[in-house]
Structures are given as structure tokens and as C-alpha cells.
N, C-alpha and C positions, 0 to 999 in steps of 0.2 A: 543164749538168746533163742526165743522161739521164732524161727524164720517163717514158719507157716502163718503164725498170727500177724507178723509184720507184713507179709504179702497181702493178707486179707485186709489189713488196715489201709495199705496203699491203694488197693483196688476200690475202696470205699470213699476215697477222697473226693472224686467228682460229685458223687451223690451228696456227700456232706456239705460240699461247697454250694451246691444248688439249693439245698434246704436252708443253708444259712442266708443266702441272698434273698430267697423267697420270703423268709421270716422278717428280714430287715425291711424289704419293700412293703410288706404288709403292715409293719409297725409305723412306717412313715406315712402310708396312705391313711391310716386310722389315727394319726396324731400320736404315735408311739404308745397307744393304749393296747399293747399286745395281749393283755390278759382280759380285755373286755370283748363281749360278743359284737359282731358287726351289726350296726343298726340300719334299717331301711327308712329313708327320709320320706315323710308324708307331706303332700302339698298343703300349703296354708290356705289355698283357694279351692278347696274341694267343691265340685259341682253338686248342688242339691237338686233333687227331683221332686216334683209335686204332680201327682196324678189327679186330673180333674174328677175322676170317679170317686176319689177319697173325700171330695168336698161336696158330693151329692149329685154330680152330673149323671143323668140317666142315659143319654145317647140313644133315645128311642125315636127321635124325629118328631115327637109330639109334645113332650115336656120341655118347657123353656129352661135352659141350662145357664142363662146369663150369670146369675148370682154365683153359681159354683165356679165358673171360669174366672170371674173377677176376683173372687176370694183367693183362689189359687195364685193368680197373677200378682195380687197385692202382697200376699205373704212372701212370695218368691222375691219380689223387689225389696221388701222391707228387710228380709234376711240377707241382703247383699247380692242377690241374683241367683240364677240357676236356670233350670229347665222346667217348664210346665208341659207335661206330656198328656196327649189326648189319644187314648186307645181307640180302636176301630168302633165305629158307630155313627149314627146320624144325630147331630147336635143342633137343636134349634136355639139360636142365640140372638140377642140384640147387641147393641154396640158394646164392645169391650176395649179396655185400655191396657197396653203393655207398658210396664215400667222399665227402669234402667237395668242393664246387665241381665236381661231375661230373654230366653229362647222359648218360643211357642212351637212345640214339636207335634206335628200332625202325623200320626202313624198311618201305615197303609190301611185302607178301608175307612178312613175318616172322611166325613162330609159335614162341614160347618154350613148351616143353612140360616140365612138371614131372616129374622122375624118379620112378619107382615105388618106389625104394629108400629106406626110411626112414633109413638110415645117411647119406644125402646131406643130411640136415636136422639139424644138431647141436642138442642140448638147451641151452636158456638160460632165464633168468628172464623171463617174459612176464606182461603183465596180461591175464587171461582171465576173462570174466564178472565183471569188476570187482575182482579180487584178483590179487596176484602169486603165481605158481607156476611150476613147470617146464613148458616147452612146447618144441616143435620150432621152430627158426628158420624164418622165412618163405621162400618161394621167392625173393623179392626183398626184401632187408632193408637197413636203414640205422639207425645209432644214433650220436647225438652228432656228426652231420655236417650242416653248413649248406650251403645252396645246392645242394640235390639235386633233379634233375629226371628224370622218365621221360617220353619223348615218343614219339608214334606216327608213322605210322598202323598199326603192327603189332599183333599179338595176343599175349596172355599166357594160356596154358591151364594150369590147376593140375594137381597130381598126382592120381592116381586116387582113387576112393572109399575104397579100403582105407587110405589115409593121411588123407584129409580127415575121415573119421568118427572118428578117434582123439580121445579126451577125457582120458585119464589115462596119460601126459601128453598135453596138447593137440597135435593134428596141426599141420602147417604151414599158416598162412594164405597167401594169394597174395602180397600186398604188405603189409609192416609197416615203417613209418618212425617212429622215435621220437627225441625230444629234438633235433629239428632246427629251424632257422629258415630261412625262404624255401624252401619245398617246392613244386614245380610238377609237376603231372600233367596231360598234355595229349594228346588225340587218339588214344589207343590203345583197344583193346577187351580185355575179359577174359571168360574162361569158367571157372567153378568150381562146386563143389557142397558142401553140408553144412558149410561153414565160411566165415568172413569173406573177402571178396574184397580189400578195402583197409582196413587198420587204421592210423589216425594217432593217435599217443600223445605227449602232452607237446610238441607242435609249435607253432610260431608262424609266422604269415604263410604260409598255405597257399592255393594255387590249384589247383582241379581243374576242368578245362574240356574239353568236347567228348569225354567218355568214353562208351563203350558197355559196360555191365556186365550180364552175364547169369549166372544160375544156373538150372538146370532147374526147371520148375514143380513145386511141392510138395516141393522139395528145400531144406531149411533152410540158409540162408546169407545173411548181410547183404551189401549192396552196398558202402557206405562207412560205416565206423564212425569217428566223430570223438570222440576220447576225451581229455578234459582238454586241449583245444587252444584257442589264442587267435588270432583273426584268420583266419577261414576263408571263402573264396569258392568255391562250387560252382555252376557255370553251364553251361548248354547240354549237360547230361548226359542220357543215355537209360539208365535203370536199371530192369531187370526181374528181380526176384529172388524166391527162396522166402520168406525172412524179410524184415525191414525193408529197404526200398530204401536209405534213409539212416537211421542211428541216431546220436543224440547221447548221449554218456555222460560220466561222470566218476568212476567207481569206486563201490564199495559198502562200507558199514560205517564204523565210527568212524575207522579209519586213513585212509580216503579223505577223510572230512570234515575231519580235522585237517590233512591234506596241503594242503588248500585250493588245488586246481588245477582251477578250473571250466572247462567248455567255454563260451566266450563270444565275442561279436563274430563271429557267423556269418551269412553271407548266402548263401541258396540261391535261384537264380533261373533262369527259362527252362529248366526241367528237366521230363522225363517220369519219374514215379516210380510203379512198379507192383510190387505184392507178391502172390504167389499163396498166401501163408500168413498174413502179418501186416499191416503197415502201409506206406504209401508213405513216411511219416516217423514215426519213433518217438523220443520224448524219454523217457529212462530205459530200463529200470528202474534201471540202475546210474547213480545221479546224486547220490551223497552229497557229492561235491565241488562240486556246483552246476552249473546250466545257465542262462545269462542272455544277454540282448541278442542274440536270434536273429530273423532276418527271412526268411520264405519268401514269394516273390512270383512271379507269372507262371508258374505250374507246372500241369501236368496230373497228376492223382493218382488211383490206383485201388488199393485194398487189400482183401485177402481178409477180414480181421477189422475193420479200421478204415481210413479214408483217412489220418487222423492219429491217433496214439495217445500220450497223455500218461500215463505209468505209473510206479508206485512201490509201496511197501509199508511196513509198520512196520519200524523199525530202520534205515531209510535216512537220515533227517534230510535235510540239504541243502536246496536250493531250486531252483525253476524259475520264472524271473521275466523280465518284459519280452520276451515272445514275440509277434511280429506275423506274421499271415498275411494276405496281400493279393493280390487278383486271381488267384484259383485256380478251377480246374474240377475237381470231384471226381465221378467216375463209377463206377458198378457196384461200390459199396462198401456194406457194412452200415451205415456211419456216415460223416458228414463228419468228426466227431471223437469219439473215445472217451476218457474220463477215468476211470482206476482208480488211486487213490492208496493202496489198502489191501491188495491181494491179489497184485500182480504181481511176479514175480521170485523168485530164490533168496535165502533169508535169508543175511545176511553172517555170517562167522565171528566178527565183533565188532560186533554190532548197536549202533546209536546208542541210548543209553538216554534215559529221560525220558518221562513221560506225554504231553507235547506235543512235545518235541524229536525224538522218534523218527519223527514224521511229516514228510513233505516240506512245505516252505513254498512254496506256489504262488500267484503273484500277477501281475497285469497281463498277461493273455492276451487278445489282440485278433484278431478275424476280421472282414475287410471285403471287399466286392466278390467274393463267392464264388458260383459257379454249381454246383448239384448236379444230377446226372442219374442216375436209377435208383438212388437211395440209400434204404436201408430206413429207417433212423432218422437224423434230422438230427444230434442230439447225444444221447449217452448218458454221463451223468456223475453217477451216484448213489453210487459207491464212494469217498466222500470223508469223512474223519473230521470229526465235529462239533467235536473238540478243536482242529483246525487247518483251518478252512474255507478254500476258495479266496477270495482277496481281489482282486477286480477281474477280471471276465470280460465281454467285449464282443463282441456279434454285430451287424454293421451291413451292410445291403445284401446280403442272402442271397436268392438266387432259384433257381428250378428245381423239380424234382419229388422227393418223398420219400413213403414209406409212413406214417411216423410222425414226430412233431415232436421237441420238445426235452424231455428228462428230466434234471433236475438236482437235487442235494441239497447243502446246506451250502456256500452261496456268498454272499459279501458283495460289495456294490458291483457288482452285475450291471447290464448295459445291453443293451437290445435295440432296434434301430432298423431299420425297413424289412425285416422278415422276410416276404418275398413268395414263399412256396413253395406248391405245389399238389399235389394227389393224396393227401394224408395223410388218415387216418381218425382220429376222436376229436379230443381237444383238441390244440392246437398246443403248449401248455406244460403240463408236469406237474412240479411243483417241491415240494421239502420244505426248509424252513429256508433260503429264498433271500431275500435283501434287495436291493432295487434301489438303485442309486446315487442320491444326491440330484439 
């Protein structure tokens, strides 16, 4: 017997065993096709890209590129979806429509400029100031299309004042997306005036992230209007507008109440919200369909009339309930929060009837961990009907400086805990028909 060969064989056993088990495992993982090459699986939903330049867009700021954009968007949607890319340039466009499963990608250096020709914005049925009526289609529009995205870092600039100030019929808003599920708005900037920048209507599962929204100082125009939507996240946005930076709505009048499409399940966090005319966040006045389950947290707020404004009037009906404000800093505002449930807004063409039912039902409003700086009045909330008082209003851990304290009327189940503000004159609390919670 060759003992040297036997020793070599014994030393090789661990290596041979490892090779055997490795081969066995490879055969199992590949369905025992050990003689076949390993295949790389390809996605069956590969993203397609359509560059607007390939469809004739010039991007010179003078040539109207509407047709090129719309052709690219239509082809993208027809082929099952994908991304329409817009490379750097200034693109003069009229109203365009995004189809389902489509992302409009605005690359760095892009500026979409709204055409000054009103003929570029067709008339359609829109919800404006809480009721349906004729209005010009938005610069960027979508209706009944799911999985729609607009992504930056480019900029969208609206049409001129001659169009944005139109009211009968309504002029074109900047972005208007309706009846869609899975809507994503990320990373772009907007410039507009005298009209809404972003209007979201009857949508579900919305994310708005890392947006910079601007309207000129003292130029009426909301930043983001959330209108009868369900499941909304707005985060890391910098919004500085003339009117409400963010406005939560759900229509006005009996028709809107019977439609029963509330704005609900809304999270707004890590945002800077500034208004040079109204409020950082407005709830109402168009709220006949209801607003509920809203959370605003970790935000910096400054408003010209109010930091936060909860507003309605007779004939609205509806409800505002389960609203939570936490970890906020409110600066340079007349109030932390103003509440007017009796006088604000345009009367509906079909007001909600009833001595009690015509008033909004407001309950379970909570403020906690709020710092105020240079605020004139901490809370102003006396315009509340005694026939339908607020039920459940809590202020906890409020610190900072204000000139006047808390003025409230017609509130049930109120709670105040750790109100540690300084600088105010007179009484901290002035109340009428206010009942503390047990």
C-alpha cells in the first residue's frame, strides 16, 4: 500500500466534502439544473423613459412645448406607464394632463413656465371655493389616474397675473390632481400668485415631500389645498404664501355634506409654514364634508392673521374632529390659534339647514408642547355658537411670550395644563360659557 498517497487522500477529505455540499446546494437553489448557467431574472415591469426633447420640445423659453409634453405623457401612459423626463431648460407650456402610472421628472435646471394664452387652458368642471363650477384646467392636471408622480428638483412657474386673477370662470391653478390613488409630489419648487398652487381633490394615499412653494407677499394664493382627500402625508416642505400655506377643505353646503367625502387621516410634519395674509394652517371654511384625524407636528409656523385658523360659518354643517397639534413653534403671529365658527367664508348656494345642524360640529382639538414667540394673543376663540359649542379643547405645555392670553366662549370639556407663558398683560384667561373637563 502507498501510505503517502493515503495520507494525501485523508488530508483532502474536508476540501472534497466542502465542494460536495457547495455543489449540492447550488443544484437545489437552481432547481437541480447543475449543468445550466445561472440566469439573472429581469423585472416584468421595467420602467420606460420618454425624454420630451425626443418629441420636439425646445426648452428655449419662447417656443410653446405643450404638444411635445402631451405626446410624451400620452405615449407613456398608453404603454403602461413610466417616466417622462424633462432635461434642463425653460419650457413654455399650456395645460398638460398626466395619465396613470406616470412620473413627470423635472431635472435640475428645469423651469416649466405657464403660457400667457388663456386658450391653452380648456374649460372643465372644477371644485372652486367648495362648489363645482366652470374653471380653466390647471397647468399640470390629472383626473382618474392612479400612481401619478411629479418629481424635482426642477421648478414650476405659473401663468401671469392676467390669468391667475380670473374668477368667473376660475383661472388655471398651478397643479390640480383629482380622483387618484397613490399620488406623489417630491422635490420640486413652485412660483405662483393670486390662485392655488397645488389642489388635491378626492385623492387617496398622497405624499408631498421636500417641496418649496412660494407666492409673492400679500398676493392671495394658497400653497397646498387638501380637498376631500384620505391618507395624506406632507413632510419637509417649505411653504411661504400669501393665503393659507396649507388649507384643509371638503366642500361647502348641503351637497358637500351629503356627498360625505371628508378630508381625513392627514399627517403634516417637519414643515415651515408661513403666510403673509392668512394662516400657516387653515381648517375650513369649506368643510361641509368634514375634516377629521389630522396631526400637525414638528413644524415652524407664522401667519399674518393667525398661526393656525379653524374657521366656518352658518350653513356649513359638517365636522372638524380629532385634530392634534404637537411640538410646534409659532412666531410673529397675531395668535397661536384663532377659532371663528360663525362668520368666515362665502355662504353656500345650498346652505345646510337646521338651528343646530347649520353649525359645524367641532370636537377633540388638542395642542401640546407648543412654543410661542412674539405672538399677540395666545388663543382667540369667541366666535362659537352657543347652540353647538366646541366639545373637547386641550392646551398642554404651552411656553413662550405673548401680549394677551386665552379668550374663549362656548366650550365644553376644556383642559389647560402647564400654560407657562410670559409677557402678557391682564388676565391669562377670559372665558364665557366654558366648562372644564372632569
